[in-house]
C-alpha positions as CSV (number, residue, x, y, z in Angstrom):
1,M,-88.4,-24.7,-124.5
2,H,-85.5,-22.3,-124.7
3,C,-86.3,-19.2,-122.5
4,S,-85.6,-16.1,-123.4
5,K,-84.4,-13.1,-121.4
6,R,-87.8,-11.3,-121.5
7,S,-89.2,-13.6,-119.1
8,A,-86.7,-13.4,-116.3
9,V,-88.6,-11.5,-113.4
10,A,-86.1,-8.5,-112.7
11,V,-85.0,-8.8,-108.7
12,P,-84.7,-4.8,-107.1
13,D,-80.8,-4.3,-105.8
14,D,-81.9,-3.9,-102.2
15,I,-83.7,-6.9,-102.0
16,L,-80.5,-8.5,-104.4
17,V,-77.7,-7.1,-101.7
18,G,-80.1,-8.9,-99.1
19,I,-80.3,-12.4,-100.7
20,L,-76.0,-12.0,-101.6
21,S,-75.3,-10.7,-98.2
22,R,-76.3,-14.7,-97.3
23,V,-73.8,-15.9,-99.9
24,S,-70.7,-16.7,-98.9
25,A,-67.2,-14.4,-100.2
26,K,-66.1,-17.1,-102.7
27,S,-69.9,-17.6,-104.1
28,L,-69.9,-13.6,-104.9
29,C,-67.5,-13.5,-106.9
30,Q,-68.4,-16.2,-109.1
31,F,-72.0,-14.7,-109.1
32,Q,-69.6,-10.8,-110.0
33,C,-69.5,-13.3,-113.5
34,V,-73.3,-13.2,-114.3
35,S,-73.8,-10.0,-115.9
36,K,-72.4,-6.5,-115.7
37,A,-74.9,-5.1,-113.6
38,W,-74.3,-7.3,-111.3
39,R,-71.2,-7.0,-111.3
40,D,-71.6,-3.4,-110.8
41,L,-74.0,-4.1,-108.3
42,I,-71.2,-6.2,-106.4
43,D,-68.2,-3.7,-106.8
44,D,-70.7,-0.4,-106.0
45,P,-68.6,0.7,-103.0
46,C,-72.2,1.5,-101.3
47,N,-73.1,-2.5,-100.7
48,R,-69.4,-3.4,-99.4
49,K,-70.6,-2.8,-95.7
50,K,-73.2,-5.2,-96.8
51,L,-71.6,-8.2,-98.9
52,P,-69.1,-10.3,-97.6
53,Q,-65.7,-10.5,-98.4
54,A,-62.7,-12.1,-100.0
55,M,-60.0,-12.9,-98.2
56,Q,-57.7,-10.0,-100.7
57,G,-53.8,-10.4,-99.4
58,L,-51.2,-11.3,-96.8
59,F,-49.4,-8.6,-94.6
60,Y,-46.1,-10.0,-93.5
61,S,-43.1,-8.7,-91.2
62,Y,-39.8,-9.1,-91.6
63,T,-36.6,-8.5,-90.2
64,T,-33.5,-7.3,-92.5
65,K,-29.6,-6.7,-91.6
66,K,-28.4,-2.3,-92.2
67,I,-25.4,-1.5,-91.5
68,S,-24.9,2.4,-89.7
69,E,-23.2,5.4,-91.7
70,L,-21.5,6.2,-88.1
71,D,-20.1,3.5,-87.1
72,G,-20.9,1.2,-89.6
73,S,-21.8,-1.1,-87.3
74,K,-25.2,-3.6,-87.9
75,F,-28.7,-3.8,-86.5
76,S,-32.1,-5.3,-87.4
77,V,-34.4,-3.3,-88.6
78,D,-38.3,-4.5,-88.9
79,Y,-40.3,-3.5,-91.9
80,F,-44.7,-4.9,-93.1
81,S,-45.4,-5.4,-96.2
82,F,-48.5,-7.3,-98.5
83,V,-48.6,-9.7,-101.0
84,D,-51.9,-9.2,-103.1
85,L,-53.7,-12.2,-104.5
86,R,-56.7,-10.2,-105.9
87,T,-56.8,-11.4,-109.7
88,A,-57.2,-8.3,-112.2
89,R,-61.0,-7.9,-111.8
90,S,-60.9,-7.4,-108.1
91,V,-62.4,-3.7,-107.0
92,P,-58.7,-1.9,-105.9
93,V,-58.4,-2.1,-102.3
94,F,-55.5,0.5,-101.4
95,V,-54.2,-0.4,-97.8
96,D,-50.9,1.3,-96.3
97,P,-48.7,-2.0,-96.2
98,C,-46.7,-0.4,-93.9
99,F,-48.8,0.5,-91.3
100,S,-47.1,3.8,-91.7
101,Y,-50.5,5.6,-89.8
102,L,-49.6,3.0,-86.6
103,M,-45.8,3.8,-86.7
104,E,-45.8,7.3,-85.9
105,L,-48.6,7.5,-82.7
106,P,-46.1,8.6,-80.0
107,G,-45.9,5.3,-77.7
108,I,-45.2,3.5,-80.8
109,Q,-41.3,1.8,-80.6
110,F,-41.9,-1.5,-81.5
111,L,-45.1,-3.6,-83.6
112,D,-44.8,-6.9,-83.8
113,L,-47.3,-9.0,-85.7
114,L,-49.1,-11.1,-83.6
115,D,-52.5,-11.7,-85.0
116,S,-55.7,-11.4,-87.4
117,C,-59.5,-11.9,-87.3
118,N,-62.3,-11.3,-90.2
119,G,-60.9,-7.8,-90.6
120,L,-59.0,-6.6,-87.8
121,I,-54.9,-7.1,-87.2
122,L,-53.4,-7.6,-83.4
123,F,-49.7,-5.7,-82.5
124,A,-48.2,-6.2,-79.8
125,N,-46.2,-2.6,-78.5
126,R,-43.2,-3.3,-76.8
127,R,-39.3,-1.9,-76.4
128,H,-37.8,-4.7,-78.7
129,R,-38.4,-7.4,-80.5
130,Y,-37.9,-9.6,-77.4
131,S,-38.8,-7.4,-74.1
132,E,-41.9,-7.6,-72.7
133,T,-44.9,-6.2,-74.2
134,L,-46.4,-2.6,-73.4
135,G,-49.6,-3.2,-74.8
136,Y,-51.7,-4.2,-77.7
137,I,-53.2,-1.8,-81.0
138,V,-55.8,-3.5,-82.4
139,C,-56.4,-1.6,-86.1
140,N,-58.5,-2.3,-89.2
141,P,-56.1,-1.8,-92.2
142,T,-59.4,-0.9,-94.6
143,T,-60.5,2.3,-92.7
144,K,-57.4,3.1,-90.4
145,Q,-59.2,2.5,-87.3
146,W,-57.3,1.4,-83.9
147,Q,-57.7,0.9,-80.3
148,D,-55.8,0.7,-78.2
149,V,-55.8,-1.8,-75.6
150,P,-54.0,-2.2,-72.6
151,T,-52.1,-5.5,-71.0
152,C,-53.2,-7.0,-67.8
153,G,-49.7,-7.3,-66.1
154,N,-46.8,-8.2,-67.4
155,P,-45.6,-12.2,-66.7
156,L,-42.7,-13.1,-64.8
157,P,-39.7,-13.5,-66.3
158,Q,-40.1,-17.4,-67.0
159,E,-43.2,-17.3,-68.1
160,R,-44.0,-16.1,-71.6
161,T,-47.7,-15.2,-73.0
162,L,-49.5,-16.4,-75.8
163,S,-52.9,-12.9,-76.8
164,Y,-55.3,-14.9,-79.6
165,L,-57.9,-11.9,-81.3
166,A,-61.1,-12.9,-81.5
167,F,-63.5,-10.7,-83.9
168,D,-66.8,-11.5,-85.4
169,P,-69.0,-8.5,-87.2
170,A,-71.8,-11.3,-88.1
171,L,-71.9,-11.7,-84.1
172,S,-70.9,-9.0,-82.5
173,P,-69.1,-5.5,-83.7
174,H,-66.7,-5.7,-80.7
175,F,-63.6,-7.5,-80.3
176,Q,-61.9,-9.5,-77.6
177,L,-58.4,-11.0,-76.5
178,V,-58.1,-14.2,-75.3
179,Q,-54.3,-14.2,-73.3
180,F,-52.3,-17.1,-71.9
181,E,-49.9,-17.7,-69.3
182,A,-47.4,-20.4,-69.1
183,T,-44.7,-21.2,-67.4
184,S,-41.6,-22.8,-69.8
185,V,-42.4,-26.1,-68.1
186,E,-45.9,-27.3,-68.5
187,K,-48.6,-25.5,-66.0
188,F,-51.3,-22.6,-67.6
189,T,-50.7,-19.9,-64.8
190,S,-52.9,-17.2,-65.9
191,V,-55.9,-17.6,-68.1
192,R,-58.1,-13.6,-69.1
193,A,-60.1,-12.3,-71.9
194,Y,-60.3,-8.4,-72.9
195,S,-63.6,-7.5,-74.5
196,S,-63.4,-4.0,-76.5
197,E,-67.3,-3.1,-75.0
198,M,-66.7,-3.6,-72.1
199,G,-62.7,-2.1,-72.1
200,T,-61.8,-4.0,-69.1
201,W,-59.8,-7.4,-68.6
202,S,-61.4,-10.3,-66.8
203,H,-60.1,-11.5,-64.1
204,N,-58.2,-14.9,-63.7
205,L,-59.7,-17.5,-64.5
206,I,-56.8,-20.0,-62.7
207,D,-57.1,-19.6,-59.4
208,E,-54.3,-18.4,-57.0
209,H,-53.2,-22.3,-56.0
210,G,-52.4,-22.9,-60.3
211,E,-56.1,-25.2,-60.0
212,H,-58.2,-24.8,-63.5
213,G,-60.6,-23.1,-60.9
214,E,-63.5,-21.7,-63.5
215,L,-61.7,-23.4,-66.5
216,E,-64.5,-26.6,-66.3
217,G,-63.5,-29.5,-68.7
218,W,-59.5,-28.8,-68.5
219,H,-58.7,-32.7,-67.8
220,H,-55.4,-32.5,-69.2
221,Q,-51.7,-30.8,-68.0
222,V,-51.5,-29.0,-71.1
223,I,-49.5,-26.1,-72.6
224,P,-49.1,-24.1,-75.8
225,S,-47.7,-25.0,-78.5
226,S,-44.9,-22.2,-78.9
227,D,-44.9,-22.9,-82.7
228,L,-47.0,-20.1,-85.1
229,P,-48.9,-20.3,-86.6
230,K,-51.7,-22.7,-84.9
231,W,-54.9,-21.0,-83.8
232,S,-57.9,-19.9,-85.7
233,F,-60.8,-18.2,-84.6
234,V,-64.1,-20.6,-86.2
235,N,-68.0,-19.6,-85.5
236,G,-67.2,-17.8,-82.8
237,I,-64.9,-20.4,-81.5
238,L,-61.0,-20.0,-80.9
239,H,-58.6,-22.6,-81.5
240,L,-55.9,-23.4,-80.4
241,I,-53.3,-26.6,-80.4
242,V,-51.7,-27.4,-76.8
243,W,-49.5,-30.4,-75.9
244,D,-51.5,-33.5,-73.5
245,W,-48.2,-34.3,-71.4
246,N,-49.9,-37.6,-69.7
247,Q,-50.9,-39.0,-73.2
248,D,-47.8,-37.4,-74.9
249,H,-49.6,-36.3,-77.7
250,Q,-51.2,-33.1,-79.7
251,L,-54.2,-31.6,-79.0
252,I,-56.7,-28.9,-80.2
253,L,-58.0,-27.2,-77.3
254,A,-61.4,-24.9,-77.8
255,V,-62.4,-22.5,-75.6
256,D,-65.1,-19.0,-75.9
257,V,-64.3,-15.4,-76.2
258,R,-64.0,-15.2,-72.7
259,G,-61.4,-18.2,-72.5
260,K,-63.8,-20.5,-70.8
261,T,-62.9,-24.4,-72.2
262,I,-65.6,-25.9,-74.3
263,R,-64.2,-28.8,-75.9
264,M,-60.7,-30.8,-76.0
265,I,-60.2,-31.8,-79.5
266,T,-58.4,-35.1,-81.5
267,V,-56.0,-34.7,-83.7
268,P,-57.0,-36.3,-86.7
269,G,-55.2,-39.6,-87.7
270,A,-54.7,-42.8,-86.5
271,N,-51.4,-42.3,-85.7
272,V,-50.9,-39.6,-83.4
273,M,-48.3,-40.4,-81.7
274,H,-45.7,-39.6,-84.8
275,R,-48.3,-37.3,-86.4
276,Y,-46.8,-33.2,-85.7
277,V,-49.5,-30.3,-86.6
278,C,-48.2,-27.5,-88.1
279,Y,-51.2,-25.6,-88.5
280,I,-54.9,-25.1,-87.7
281,G,-56.8,-22.5,-89.7
282,Q,-60.6,-21.4,-90.9
283,S,-61.4,-21.7,-94.3
284,Q,-65.0,-21.9,-95.7
285,G,-66.6,-21.9,-92.9
286,C,-64.8,-24.9,-91.3
287,L,-61.8,-25.8,-88.9
288,H,-58.3,-26.8,-91.0
289,C,-55.6,-28.6,-89.8
290,I,-52.4,-29.6,-91.6
291,T,-50.9,-33.0,-90.3
292,Q,-46.3,-33.3,-91.1
293,E,-44.8,-37.2,-90.7
294,A,-41.8,-38.4,-92.0
295,S,-42.9,-39.7,-95.3
296,D,-42.7,-43.2,-96.4
297,V,-41.2,-42.9,-99.2
298,D,-38.1,-40.8,-99.2
299,D,-36.4,-39.6,-95.8
300,K,-35.5,-36.4,-97.6
301,S,-39.1,-35.5,-97.3
302,Y,-42.5,-35.9,-95.2
303,K,-46.0,-36.0,-95.6
304,L,-48.5,-33.7,-95.3
305,S,-51.8,-34.6,-94.6
306,I,-54.8,-31.8,-95.1
307,W,-58.0,-32.3,-93.2
308,V,-61.5,-30.9,-92.1
309,L,-63.2,-31.3,-89.5
310,Q,-66.4,-32.6,-91.1
311,D,-68.8,-32.8,-88.1
312,Y,-67.7,-30.3,-85.2
313,D,-69.5,-32.8,-82.3
314,T,-68.6,-36.2,-83.2
315,Q,-65.0,-34.9,-84.5
316,E,-65.1,-36.7,-87.7
317,W,-62.0,-35.8,-89.5
318,V,-62.0,-36.2,-93.3
319,L,-58.7,-35.6,-94.8
320,K,-58.4,-33.8,-98.0
321,D,-55.9,-34.4,-99.3
322,I,-51.6,-35.8,-99.0
323,L,-48.8,-34.2,-100.6
324,T,-45.1,-34.2,-100.0
325,S,-42.7,-31.6,-98.8
326,L,-40.8,-32.4,-102.3
327,Q,-43.5,-31.4,-104.2
328,L,-43.3,-27.6,-102.9
329,L,-39.8,-27.5,-104.4
330,V,-40.9,-25.7,-107.2
331,D,-37.6,-24.0,-107.6
332,K,-34.9,-26.5,-108.4
333,S,-31.9,-24.4,-107.5
334,C,-32.8,-26.0,-104.3
335,G,-30.9,-29.2,-105.8
336,D,-32.2,-32.4,-103.6
337,N,-31.6,-30.6,-100.2
338,M,-35.3,-30.0,-99.1
339,A,-35.6,-26.3,-98.5
340,D,-37.3,-25.2,-94.9
341,F,-40.8,-25.0,-95.3
342,R,-43.6,-23.5,-92.9
343,V,-47.3,-23.3,-93.7
344,V,-48.2,-19.7,-93.7
345,D,-52.3,-20.1,-94.2
346,I,-54.5,-21.4,-95.6
347,H,-57.6,-19.2,-98.1
348,Q,-60.2,-18.3,-96.3
349,D,-62.0,-19.0,-99.7
350,C,-60.7,-21.4,-101.2
351,D,-59.2,-24.8,-101.5
352,V,-55.7,-23.2,-101.5
353,V,-52.4,-23.4,-99.2
354,F,-49.7,-20.6,-98.7
355,F,-46.1,-22.1,-97.6
356,A,-42.9,-19.9,-96.5
357,L,-39.8,-21.4,-98.2
358,S,-36.5,-20.7,-96.6
359,P,-33.5,-20.0,-98.3
360,N,-35.0,-19.3,-101.0
361,Y,-37.6,-17.0,-100.0
362,K,-40.9,-17.6,-102.0
363,L,-44.1,-17.8,-100.8
364,I,-45.7,-20.4,-102.5
365,A,-49.1,-21.0,-103.4
366,Y,-50.6,-25.2,-103.5
367,N,-53.9,-26.0,-105.3
368,M,-55.8,-28.8,-103.8
369,V,-58.5,-29.5,-106.9
370,R,-55.1,-28.6,-109.8
371,K,-52.7,-30.4,-107.4
372,E,-50.5,-27.6,-108.6
373,V,-48.0,-25.7,-107.4
374,S,-46.5,-21.5,-108.4
375,I,-44.7,-19.4,-106.5
376,I,-46.9,-15.6,-105.8
377,A,-44.3,-13.6,-104.2
378,T,-40.1,-13.3,-103.9
379,F,-38.7,-12.2,-101.2
380,E,-35.5,-10.0,-101.1
381,P,-33.1,-12.3,-98.5
382,N,-34.3,-11.2,-94.8
383,L,-36.0,-13.3,-92.0
384,L,-39.5,-13.6,-92.9
385,Q,-41.4,-13.2,-88.8
386,E,-45.1,-13.6,-89.2
387,F,-47.9,-13.3,-91.8
388,A,-51.4,-11.6,-91.2
389,R,-54.8,-12.4,-93.8
390,Y,-56.1,-9.6,-95.2
391,V,-60.1,-9.4,-95.6
392,P,-61.5,-5.9,-96.2
393,Y,-63.8,-4.8,-93.6
394,F,-65.6,-1.8,-94.7
395,S,-67.5,-1.1,-91.7
396,E,-66.1,1.3,-89.1
397,S,-66.6,-0.3,-85.9
398,P,-67.8,1.5,-82.3
399,A,-65.0,-0.9,-81.1
400,L,-61.7,1.2,-82.7
401,T,-62.5,4.7,-81.3
402,N,-59.2,6.5,-83.2
403,K,-58.6,6.9,-87.1
404,Q,-56.0,8.5,-88.8
């Protein structure tokens, strides 16, 4: 029996938008191909605030050398730019890749790109790259709203600070910052959280004697890993890689937006002593982890294993894919020498991982389904710093009170 188009039941647009608001961004992109009417409905600017948005690209910061016209001396200049991942049929989203509306603000001296989370970007404002933090800026590059956040005090010279952004518009229109301070040796000295709703930092969750205080569940002497990017905000929980000094291997620490510990998660793989976690991130609603170890086949390469946390309660990791670092050499000009690589991000909506290669300055995408590697951007010779995922967030947030 064949069904005619006349037998289809027409669904009012507002009901259809309500249904589509509950699907994933990946499914929403696929639904644009159903018909021209569906595509126009999904592309309608009035519906953007209600519908999930797909990952559009990556912001990145880089440093390049310039020569002074006055005395010929060399100096470093930092810039921001953007890699667009959109297809031709995507609705254009125009963003300022240089964040000029922030760079021109009074009091801004050096913006250090720290983090991104569900459409918001976190910067630290410093006197120069390696100086103390003067304050933080949280902005929405889609609406160009921004909010400055004060520091909660400067750390001691021997301490380092790691600050993370937590924002989930499905849970709250407000954002949180979670800040860790640790000595260069092994101890946490401070854990605080900032709430944009309250406008204040919480008190230190580690007491003055260096004990864990309110941090129930900390049974290991751990410090945050200094390598980036090694944190992820998934389903309202912040995850970051830490080091267990007692057992001499990495763990994944899960904390809530107040900085209190939820659990410690074991790194996937049986041979954890020889595995190095080079990335954790969120894709398709699940925590993903990429581990690196020496290759069994070639001593010039590494084996990369891509895992997904299938069951959060039982900590069941499922292996999605394995590749070697030599497979990333799409540019054969490197010869037999393995280029340095780092994992930049994993696509929010599909099984694609992004790598930055040097010294040939390429951004490549590895598709786990097709087993394909492709170059998506080539950079001028410079020092790449940080990358930040861009997912459009069209709603104007009460947490961001300033606008260009």
